C-alpha positions as CSV (number, residue, x, y, z in Angstrom):
1,M,4.9,-9.6,19.9
2,R,4.4,-6.3,21.5
3,R,2.2,-7.9,24.2
4,A,5.0,-10.3,25.0
5,R,7.6,-7.5,25.2
6,D,5.2,-5.3,27.3
7,H,4.6,-8.2,29.7
8,I,8.3,-8.7,30.2
9,D,8.9,-4.9,30.7
10,R,6.0,-4.8,33.2
11,C,6.9,-7.9,35.1
12,Y,10.7,-8.2,34.8
13,A,11.2,-8.3,38.5
14,D,8.7,-11.1,39.1
15,P,9.4,-14.8,38.6
16,I,8.1,-15.1,35.0
17,D,8.7,-18.0,32.6
18,L,8.3,-18.6,28.9
19,A,4.8,-20.2,29.4
20,G,3.6,-17.1,31.2
21,I,5.0,-14.8,28.6
22,A,3.5,-16.9,25.8
23,A,0.1,-16.9,27.6
24,A,0.2,-13.1,28.0
25,A,0.9,-12.7,24.2
26,G,-1.6,-15.4,23.1
27,Y,1.1,-17.7,21.4
28,S,2.4,-21.1,22.0
29,R,5.9,-21.2,23.7
30,F,7.6,-22.5,20.6
31,H,6.0,-20.0,18.2
32,L,6.6,-17.2,20.6
33,V,10.4,-17.9,20.6
34,R,10.6,-17.9,16.8
35,A,8.4,-14.9,16.3
36,F,10.0,-12.9,19.1
37,R,13.5,-13.6,17.7
38,A,12.4,-12.6,14.2
39,A,10.8,-9.3,15.5
40,Y,13.4,-8.2,18.1
41,G,16.6,-10.2,17.2
42,E,16.8,-12.1,20.5
43,T,14.8,-14.6,22.4
44,P,12.3,-13.6,25.1
45,G,14.6,-15.1,27.8
46,R,17.5,-13.0,26.6
47,Y,15.4,-9.9,26.4
48,L,14.2,-10.5,30.0
49,T,17.8,-10.9,31.2
50,R,18.9,-7.8,29.4
51,R,16.0,-5.8,30.8
52,R,16.8,-7.0,34.3
53,V,20.5,-6.0,33.9
54,E,19.5,-2.6,32.6
55,R,17.4,-2.0,35.6
56,A,20.2,-3.2,37.9
57,Q,22.6,-0.8,36.3
58,E,20.2,2.1,37.1
59,L,19.8,0.9,40.7
60,L,23.6,0.4,41.1
61,R,24.1,4.0,39.9
62,V,21.5,5.8,42.1
63,A,20.7,3.6,45.1
64,D,22.4,2.9,48.4
65,L,21.8,-0.8,48.2
66,S,24.1,-3.8,48.2
67,V,24.6,-5.8,45.0
68,T,22.8,-8.7,46.6
69,E,19.7,-6.5,47.4
70,I,19.7,-5.2,43.8
71,C,20.1,-8.7,42.4
72,H,16.9,-9.8,44.1
73,L,15.0,-6.6,43.4
74,V,15.4,-7.0,39.7
75,G,14.2,-10.6,39.7
76,F,17.4,-12.8,39.9
77,S,17.3,-15.5,42.5
78,S,21.1,-16.3,42.3
79,L,23.8,-13.7,43.0
80,G,26.3,-15.8,41.0
81,S,24.0,-15.9,37.9
82,F,23.4,-12.2,38.3
83,S,27.1,-11.3,38.5
84,S,28.1,-13.5,35.6
85,L,25.3,-12.2,33.3
86,F,25.9,-8.6,34.4
87,T,29.6,-9.0,33.6
88,E,28.8,-10.6,30.3
89,L,26.4,-7.8,29.2
90,V,28.1,-4.7,30.8
91,G,31.8,-5.7,30.7
92,V,32.5,-5.2,34.4
93,P,31.2,-6.9,37.6
94,P,28.3,-5.2,39.3
95,S,30.4,-4.3,42.4
96,Q,33.0,-2.6,40.2
97,F,30.2,-0.8,38.3
98,Q,28.7,0.4,41.6
99,R,32.0,1.6,43.0
100,A,32.7,3.6,39.8
101,A,29.2,5.1,39.8
102,H,29.5,6.1,43.5
103,A,33.0,7.6,43.1
104,S,31.6,10.9,42.1
105,G,29.5,11.4,45.2
106,P,26.9,9.8,47.4
107,P,24.0,7.8,46.0
108,L,20.9,9.9,45.1
109,I,18.3,7.6,46.7
110,P,18.5,5.9,50.1
111,G,18.1,2.2,49.8
112,C,15.3,2.2,52.4
113,Y,13.0,4.2,50.0
114,I,13.6,1.8,47.2
115,L,12.9,-1.2,49.3
116,M,9.8,0.5,50.8
117,C,8.4,1.3,47.3
118,A,9.2,-2.1,45.9
119,G,6.6,-3.6,48.3
120,P,6.2,-7.2,49.1
121,R,6.4,-9.8,46.3
122,P,3.3,-11.9,45.6
123,A,3.8,-15.2,47.2
124,A,3.9,-18.3,45.1
125,K,0.9,-20.6,45.5
126,T,1.8,-23.6,47.7
127,A,-0.3,-26.4,49.0
128,T,-1.1,-24.4,52.1
129,T,-2.2,-21.3,50.2
130,E,-4.2,-23.3,47.6
131,K,-6.2,-24.8,50.5
132,L,-6.8,-21.2,51.8
133,D,-7.9,-20.0,48.3
134,P,-10.5,-22.4,47.0
135,P,-11.3,-22.4,43.3
136,G,-13.7,-19.6,42.5
137,G,-12.1,-17.2,44.9
138,P,-12.9,-16.1,48.5
């Protein structure tokens, strides 16, 4: 279970799914969900969401980025889903959380530095890239 949790902690911003988490931990998807819940009290999906929201809270506190930029940096693809999950877990919408955090002064980290350090996301394999990367590697 630690391998599954470590994989989520390491790759929370990437588009990961239950099959990928299970493969990293060496479990079947169904067994992983049962064992993860028994060990940590929540499903891997819920843990991933909570981890992403925790990271978003930190970025909302210290970075000069929009809520939309932070939403995408922490791995959400939908601003609406991000906002509703953030509100459910934190108790206030992300924009309100950010305004309250920035009320005491300017953000500590310019957004351009965070975006620069985040680097490009690995592209998903498409039919075009699969043709460019034959089996067995370049």
